[in-house]
C-alpha positions, 0 to 999 in steps of 0.5 A: 488413863481413865477408870470408870465406876458407874452407879449401881442400883439398890438391887445390885448393891443392897448393902449400900446406905439409902442417901438422905435425900427426900424427893423434895430435896431438889426444890429445897436446894433451889429455895436455899439458893434463892434465899442465899442470893437475896442475902447476897444482894442485901449485903451488896446493897449495904456495901454500896450504901455505906460510902453514899451514907458517908458523903450524905452525912457530910452534905447534911453537915453543910459540906456543899457550902465549902466550894466557895474558893480554891482553898475551901474546895480542895479541902472539901475534896480531901474530906470526902476522900477521907470519909470514903476511905475510912468507910472502905476500910471498915467494910474491909474489916467486916468482910475479914471478920468471919461473920457467919451471916457473910461467910454463909452467904458469900463464902470465905473466898468471895468475901476475901476477894472483895476485901482485897479489891477494896485495899487499893481504892482505900489507900488511894483515897487515903493518900488523896485525903492527905494531899488535898488537905495539905493543899487546901489548908496551905492555900488558906494559910499561904503555905506550900503543901510540904510546909503545911504538912509539917505544920499539921504534924507539929501544931494539930493534936493527934495529927502525927498519929494520922501520919503513922496510920498512913504509913501503916496502910501503905505497908499493909497494901504493898505486902498484900500485892501478890508479887510482893507477898510471894517473896515472904513466908505466910507468917511475915505477911500475916504479921504485917497484915495485923498492922491494919488494926493499928492503922485504923486505931491511929487514924481515929483520934484526929478525926474526932479531935480535929474534924468538925463533922465529928464534933461533940453533940452532932449525930454524925459523930454518933453514927461514925462511933457506932459504925467503928464500935460495931466493926470492932465488936464483930472482929473481937467476937468472931476472930478472938472470943468465938475461937476461944469458946470453940476450943474449950467446948470441943477439947480437940486433941491429936490422937495419931498421925497416919502417913499416906504417902511420902509427902501426905499424911492425915492428922486424926483427932478426938474431941467433944460435941463434934456432932455440932460440926457435922454437915461441914462437908469440905468446909475448912478450919484454922488449926493451931496445935498447942505445942512448943514451936507450933502454937503461934502458926494457924493452918487452914485445912479442910476436913477430909472426913465428916466428923464422927460424934462420940458414942457411949464407948468411943470419943468423937473423931476429926480428921484432916489430911495434909500435904507437905508444901514447906517446912511449916507443913513438914513439921506437922508430921511430927506432932505427938499424940495428946497435943491440944488443938485450938480451932476456928471455924468452919468457914467457906461455902464448900459444902451442901449449903452452896447447893442449888441443883439436884445433880452434883459434879466434883472435880479435884486434884492433889490434896484438893481431893481430900475435901471432896471426900468429906463432901461426898460423904455428907452431901445428899443425892440419889444414886446416879446424880453425882459424878466425881473426877479425880485428877493426878499424875498417877494413881498414887496422887489420888489421895484417899482414892480408895476411900472415895471409891468405897463411898462411890460404890455405896452411894451410886456415884459415877467415878473417874480416875483421870491419871497421866501427864498433861499435854505440854502444848495444849495447856489442858487440865485433862490427861494427854491420853484423854485429849488424844481420845477426843474426851472433853469435860462434857464426855465425863459429865454430860449434864454438867450445866444442870449440876452444882460443880465443886472444884478443889485443887492447886490454883493454876490447875483449878483456873483451867478447870473453871474455864472449862466448866464455864465453857460447858454452860455452868452459871457462876452461881452453880460453881463452887471452888476453894483456892490453895493460895493466900 
């Protein structure tokens, strides 16, 4: 079944707040998007330039002269493979460093998608590096690749660390495969993934102690040193120091846990300087609750309401809404008031920063509805310019639905509740009753091609919605979604 709330005019609803959107806002959104696209092109250019620079530095060192024999050519191929592999690993680390410039340009999802896509090529090139080096060195010394590998381990300084580095990289990439990581809890995968830092650390010594390209006094050595140090500094600041600074500055503390349904609850928190977090919309934070049994586990949750700054008489307030999906989230319902909270963020592009159009369409299901509630509260639009579609098996699954309805009434939003079972045959995300009535996505949002579209919900469901959104003519740059998987 569906229910409809149509926009009301100011005359019909004089108490509704005037949306904070100037007439020039649409042009401002377009300019904002153009600037973001230029930044994205710049990041893409640097990403492609970096492996080219790695090979160019090798050529400038005289690498092209190393193809005079089979042994030399094979060794040269191995060196090039190793250089490109090292470069890709550093790019992966930078994409995962949560650098604001990258996060505010590409968004967390897209950055991590690129990060994951580089994993296999980096590993294959690393394995090719070891294989071709063993073949090339062995051919020069009259040894087979296996004997040469043993000789390198025993006789070459720091080479044993390179072998350990290779094993660590294999472990990280294998555990990152979806089919593998689904078999283990998130904490196991996260711990193994931290081995990436150990893999990089153990790969560096042999490059600087053995590789002639990195010899003392060469400017190639300084280039790679600067690149490694810059990557390490970005990781240290953004993944370690900045969260520590934010935790001490905001002093976030659990005030209460409010049950919403059998498996959904909200965690309300207080804190300092929360005005600095306003405008975060549906962006997410990593929350680490500093209590016995909780502190070691970070939880990525979006805000389900815009932060409320402190006043002279009341503290600032934050809220997240959680659905129980396992033991880890179930335990959060037992948090005690007064528990201190470490925070990282906000992250992602699920916010007004992603807007490029005057109109906006929001589509959410399950716990994915809650970030839309925060976004609906904060993003600017005129009455009639926003459409919200909430999907659930029944009204009880439209979490925070009453709050969203109140905001929709006040701000002039067209709101649909799409409830009921799906058709077992069609595979559509729409209710079976809506399909029988001939409704499509365009029936609810006829001008969707001219709107920014935000989609939030379980990964499988969101994939079907995104297919429909694209089929409706929405360009990729106007589509914004968050995935509830890791």
